[in-house]
DRENDREN-565123 format. One line per 5 residues: number of its first residue (from 0); their letters; for each residue x, y negated, z of N, C-alpha, C. Coordinates in pm, 1 decimal. Atoms other than C-alpha are relative to their C-alpha. Example, Ala and Ser with C-alpha at 12.3 -4.5 7.8 and 13.67 -1.06 7.14 Angstrom:
2
0) AS) 89.0:119.0:0.0:1230.0:450.0:780.0:90.0:-120.0:0.0  -82.0:119.0:-6.0:1367.0:106.0:714.0:-77.0:-109.0:73.0
//
This chain:
132
0) MRPRL) -164.6:7.3:-24.4:-845.0:3572.9:-1484.0:54.7:-125.8:40.7  5.5:13.0:-95.3:-671.5:3432.9:-1306.6:118.7:-168.4:-11.8  -102.2:90.0:47.0:-483.2:3074.4:-1367.4:117.9:47.7:20.9  -117.0:17.4:-63.4:-122.6:3094.3:-1427.7:85.1:-166.4:-7.9  -57.8:113.0:-13.8:159.6:2834.0:-1327.7:95.8:0.8:-116.3
5) VAPLI) -74.1:59.5:90.5:367.6:2635.1:-1544.0:109.9:-79.4:58.5  -111.1:99.1:-87.1:698.3:2504.2:-1485.7:19.5:-106.4:-70.3  -26.9:139.8:52.2:777.6:2120.1:-1519.0:71.6:10.0:-63.6  -123.0:34.7:143.9:1005.1:1984.9:-1821.7:69.7:-10.3:70.9  -104.8:119.3:-57.3:1315.7:1841.8:-1759.2:7.4:28.1:-158.1
10) RVDDS) -77.7:29.9:175.9:1447.4:1700.1:-2117.3:-121.9:36.4:-80.2  125.0:-5.3:30.3:1113.2:1701.1:-2230.2:44.3:-57.2:-199.2  -40.4:30.0:126.7:1229.0:1523.0:-2570.7:110.8:-172.5:10.2  -92.6:116.8:-31.2:1456.2:1161.1:-2666.4:-56.6:-45.1:108.4  11.5:94.0:-87.3:1257.8:995.0:-2498.3:44.1:-10.7:194.0
15) GDGHF) -71.2:4.3:-116.6:1413.0:1128.0:-2135.9:-90.8:145.0:99.6  73.1:-58.9:-113.3:1292.8:1361.5:-1821.5:-161.8:-1.4:-6.3  100.2:32.9:0.7:956.5:1457.5:-1790.4:-65.0:27.3:167.1  7.1:-9.2:-141.6:988.1:1454.8:-1373.5:-112.3:-125.6:36.5  101.8:66.8:-53.3:762.8:1207.7:-1165.1:158.8:-110.1:40.6
20) GAPRG) -118.6:89.3:-32.2:1006.0:830.3:-1162.9:80.4:29.5:-100.0  -125.6:0.3:102.8:1228.3:924.5:-1487.1:8.9:-140.3:-83.4  2.9:133.2:80.9:1321.3:619.4:-1643.0:-63.8:78.8:-161.6  75.0:-65.4:98.1:1104.2:658.3:-2005.6:15.3:-133.5:-129.6  19.1:88.9:97.5:1236.7:402.0:-2270.6:-77.0:-157.3:21.8
25) GRTHR) 53.0:144.8:-26.7:1204.2:51.7:-2080.9:-99.4:2.1:117.3  137.3:-74.1:-107.4:925.6:259.5:-1828.8:39.7:98.7:47.7  17.0:-56.0:-74.2:901.1:447.1:-1550.0:-86.3:97.5:10.1  59.3:-144.0:-14.8:742.5:793.7:-1571.2:-97.6:0.7:95.5  102.8:9.7:-84.6:443.5:802.3:-1378.4:-92.9:130.8:61.5
30) GVDYL) 77.4:-161.6:-9.5:338.6:1210.9:-1360.6:151.2:66.0:-42.4  -111.4:-129.1:66.9:483.3:1516.6:-1473.8:-72.3:44.6:-84.8  49.6:-104.7:114.6:486.6:1705.3:-1755.9:-14.0:162.5:19.1  -9.8:-137.3:-12.6:438.0:2064.7:-1774.5:-1.7:66.7:-158.2  6.2:-14.0:85.1:531.2:2264.0:-2052.3:-140.4:137.5:-29.2
35) CRPGD) 94.3:-96.3:24.8:217.4:2469.9:-2230.9:26.5:15.4:-205.3  45.2:24.7:160.9:143.4:2571.4:-2569.6:-135.2:-9.8:-47.4  76.6:-3.8:88.4:-115.3:2468.8:-2805.4:-143.4:72.7:13.7  60.0:-92.8:-21.6:-445.9:2624.0:-2692.7:-18.9:69.4:125.9  22.8:-88.2:-176.9:-381.4:2736.1:-2336.3:-92.2:-91.6:61.5
40) PVFAP) 118.4:70.0:-106.1:-644.3:2728.8:-2111.2:90.6:-125.0:130.8  -47.1:46.1:-98.4:-590.5:2466.9:-1828.0:-120.1:-42.6:115.6  101.1:-6.2:-91.4:-716.5:2452.5:-1519.4:-19.9:-67.7:152.4  -21.8:76.7:-73.9:-824.4:2234.6:-1233.9:113.5:32.1:119.3  -113.3:-33.0:-116.9:-505.7:2236.5:-933.4:-104.7:-55.6:132.0
45) VGGTV) 73.8:94.9:-95.2:-782.3:2033.6:-728.7:-159.5:-21.9:-10.3  100.5:24.8:-5.6:-1117.1:2003.4:-673.6:-73.0:-112.5:-8.9  115.7:129.9:-3.5:-1376.2:1712.0:-705.9:-109.4:-0.9:-115.6  111.9:-1.5:129.2:-1577.9:1560.6:-1004.2:56.5:-78.0:-98.7  -9.6:56.0:194.8:-1519.8:1441.0:-1364.5:-30.9:-164.0:57.1
50) TKLGF) 75.9:150.3:9.3:-1549.6:1078.2:-1327.9:33.8:-51.9:-130.7  8.0:75.6:110.2:-1401.2:994.0:-1684.7:59.4:93.0:-84.1  -45.2:-31.7:110.6:-1321.1:1140.7:-2018.4:41.4:-54.5:-122.5  -35.1:121.8:143.1:-1099.6:940.3:-2230.7:109.0:33.7:-84.4  -139.4:9.1:123.8:-829.3:886.5:-2497.0:80.2:-60.6:37.2
55) AYPDD) -130.7:-17.4:-56.3:-448.2:941.7:-2443.1:6.1:-176.6:-97.8  -59.6:97.6:51.4:-415.2:635.4:-2713.7:-81.5:-78.3:-67.6  96.3:110.3:36.1:-636.4:323.6:-2830.3:-8.1:34.7:-185.6  -28.9:15.4:122.0:-514.9:351.6:-3182.9:-54.0:190.9:-56.5  22.7:-169.5:60.6:-595.3:783.1:-3213.2:-67.0:74.9:59.2
60) LTWRY) 90.1:-79.9:-121.2:-935.8:938.1:-3058.0:57.9:121.5:5.1  -17.1:-183.6:-69.5:-765.8:1269.9:-3054.7:24.5:36.0:53.0  -67.2:4.4:-117.9:-564.4:1272.7:-2780.5:-74.4:-43.4:101.0  100.2:27.2:-60.3:-791.4:1327.0:-2488.9:75.1:-23.2:105.4  36.7:16.2:-156.4:-772.7:1286.0:-2093.7:-104.4:21.3:60.2
65) IEITD) 109.8:-41.3:-126.6:-952.8:1439.0:-1825.9:38.7:-30.7:136.9  -95.5:32.8:-219.7:-949.0:1279.3:-1438.9:-92.4:-15.3:14.3  82.0:-46.5:-51.9:-1093.6:1431.3:-1228.4:21.4:-72.2:197.3  -58.7:58.9:-136.0:-1131.8:1211.9:-827.2:-39.9:82.2:108.9  -15.4:-42.2:-134.3:-1044.8:1391.6:-534.4:-130.2:-56.6:141.8
70) AQRNR) 42.2:68.9:-138.9:-1278.9:1351.3:-176.5:85.6:-107.1:48.6  -49.1:120.2:-58.1:-994.5:1116.6:-65.5:21.4:-105.1:-86.2  -32.0:91.2:76.4:-1047.1:907.0:-369.4:130.8:-20.9:-94.0  -146.3:48.5:79.8:-703.7:970.9:-557.7:-50.0:108.2:-135.3  94.8:-55.1:171.9:-794.7:1025.2:-987.5:119.2:120.6:-41.4
75) HRFFY) -120.4:-86.1:51.1:-592.3:1311.7:-1095.2:-38.3:2.9:-193.5  82.5:14.5:109.3:-606.8:1276.1:-1467.2:164.8:106.7:-78.0  -77.7:-108.2:80.9:-439.0:1556.4:-1707.6:-50.9:-68.6:-136.4  -18.0:89.7:144.8:-320.7:1339.5:-2074.3:-8.3:168.9:-88.5  -54.9:-90.4:96.6:-321.7:1610.3:-2384.3:-99.9:122.8:-10.2
80) VFPLI) 69.3:-133.7:-65.1:-589.1:1807.0:-2270.1:-136.1:-36.4:-60.4  151.7:3.8:84.0:-986.1:1877.6:-2497.4:-74.6:95.9:81.9  73.8:-43.3:-37.7:-1215.6:1889.1:-2275.4:-169.5:36.1:-26.7  116.2:-123.4:-15.8:-1459.3:2150.2:-2182.0:-105.9:-7.2:82.4  64.7:47.8:-115.4:-1639.7:1973.7:-1911.2:-76.3:-132.2:-43.8
85) SVHTL) 46.2:136.2:-11.1:-1845.4:1649.2:-1884.1:-11.8:-52.1:126.4  12.9:111.7:-86.7:-1838.4:1342.6:-1680.8:-88.9:56.6:91.9  91.2:-67.3:-142.1:-1991.7:1405.0:-1315.3:-2.7:159.5:18.3  -3.5:-105.4:-83.8:-1952.2:1743.2:-1291.9:101.1:31.0:45.0  -71.5:26.9:-166.8:-1851.6:1861.2:-949.5:73.3:157.3:-89.7
90) VPVHL) -113.7:-97.1:-15.1:-1523.0:2095.6:-991.4:86.9:27.4:78.5  -117.4:-45.6:-80.6:-1350.2:2333.7:-826.2:96.3:31.6:-23.7  -104.1:-30.4:18.1:-1039.5:2466.1:-797.6:-21.3:71.0:-86.0  26.8:-108.5:110.5:-930.0:2689.4:-1065.1:-93.5:23.3:-98.6  99.7:-32.1:129.4:-1224.1:2629.0:-1274.2:104.8:-86.9:-179.3
95) QIGTA) -73.2:65.4:139.8:-1088.3:2580.3:-1651.2:-72.3:-99.5:-30.4  42.3:137.4:57.3:-1129.9:2212.6:-1783.6:41.2:-41.2:-108.7  -55.8:29.3:177.0:-990.8:2206.6:-2133.6:89.4:112.4:-14.0  -153.4:-86.5:75.6:-705.8:2367.1:-2382.4:68.8:-96.0:-13.9  -120.3:69.4:24.3:-404.3:2208.7:-2428.5:-18.7:-18.6:-149.3
100) QDISV) 3.2:74.8:174.7:-371.4:1957.5:-2747.0:158.9:11.7:-10.9  -121.2:-7.2:82.4:-50.5:2004.0:-2991.1:62.2:-160.8:35.2  -62.9:119.1:-9.2:121.1:1654.7:-2843.8:147.6:-93.1:-105.1  -160.0:2.6:94.3:418.9:1736.0:-3072.1:-59.5:-45.6:-125.7  54.2:44.8:142.6:211.6:1648.5:-3390.4:-21.0:-157.0:-12.0
105) RYSPR) -40.2:112.2:-16.5:182.1:1324.5:-3271.4:121.4:-47.9:30.5  -150.7:75.5:0.1:542.1:1222.5:-3225.7:91.5:89.3:-75.3  -100.9:-79.9:87.7:780.4:1510.0:-3384.8:-10.8:143.5:66.8  -42.7:-116.9:-77.9:879.2:1856.2:-3338.5:73.8:-2.5:132.8  -84.3:18.7:-74.5:1113.8:1728.8:-3113.7:-58.2:-46.1:130.2
110) MRPHI) 22.1:34.1:-97.2:881.8:1650.2:-2841.2:-63.3:114.5:-12.5  104.0:-119.4:-4.1:752.1:2003.0:-2669.8:-115.0:-8.9:46.0  84.4:29.2:-73.0:418.7:2041.4:-2640.4:-60.4:42.4:170.0  -30.0:3.1:-159.0:318.8:1951.7:-2234.6:-161.6:-70.6:-33.0  60.8:22.0:-95.6:54.8:1884.8:-2016.3:51.4:-180.4:78.9
115) HYEII) -8.0:105.2:-88.2:88.8:1506.8:-1839.7:-106.9:15.1:51.3  80.6:39.9:-88.5:-29.2:1500.9:-1522.8:-8.0:-92.3:107.2  -58.1:124.4:-88.6:-46.6:1190.9:-1289.3:-104.7:-28.2:52.7  123.2:33.1:-129.2:-225.6:1095.0:-950.4:-40.4:-109.6:2.0  -9.7:152.8:-60.0:-337.3:750.8:-873.5:-60.4:-20.1:119.6
120) DGNGE) 111.5:-21.9:-107.1:-470.0:694.7:-531.8:-89.6:-56.3:44.2  139.1:98.2:38.1:-745.4:451.9:-426.5:85.2:-100.5:7.2  -70.4:131.5:20.2:-525.1:144.6:-383.9:72.0:-21.2:-150.3  -43.8:-47.1:123.6:-378.8:255.2:-727.0:107.1:-12.5:-69.5  -135.5:-44.2:22.2:-48.5:350.8:-641.6:5.3:132.8:-81.5
125) FLDVE) -37.9:-119.6:39.5:88.0:612.7:-843.4:89.8:157.3:100.3  -92.3:-149.2:-50.0:206.1:970.4:-690.0:36.1:79.9:-0.7  -31.5:-113.2:67.3:423.2:1227.6:-714.7:-73.0:134.1:-20.7  51.4:-66.5:8.4:278.8:1485.0:-837.3:34.0:123.3:116.6  -48.3:-53.1:-47.0:506.2:1739.2:-725.8:-28.1:36.7:170.6
130) QF) -10.2:42.8:-137.5:485.0:1601.3:-341.9:-138.6:-50.9:63.6  120.7:22.0:-57.6:97.5:1566.1:-349.9:-32.4:175.2:112.8
//
């Protein structure tokens, strides 16, 4: 099955836009939010090694994220994704890495289900996913 492309969100919810650098309740959005349906397959847009499977919120272990580190030491993080892989897995581009979770359950129905994708370079700087 070929991965399908998903359009970035514009006006995700009451917090603001889902694009990189958007103001978000006193902070700056450091990734890009993509629309999804709960349970949608999530495919790796980059090859690398799974370096972390984490939790998006310390107070709620429901919401997961996957981190893949590429050959240039960029860390690609995919939030609100239930992992179907394990740490140290070598991931080729287009491998299914997980399934989309329904983040609107945590916040409100006004927040549309989405995947947050962010990239952190080897110096700890956040990169614009759309420019990567």
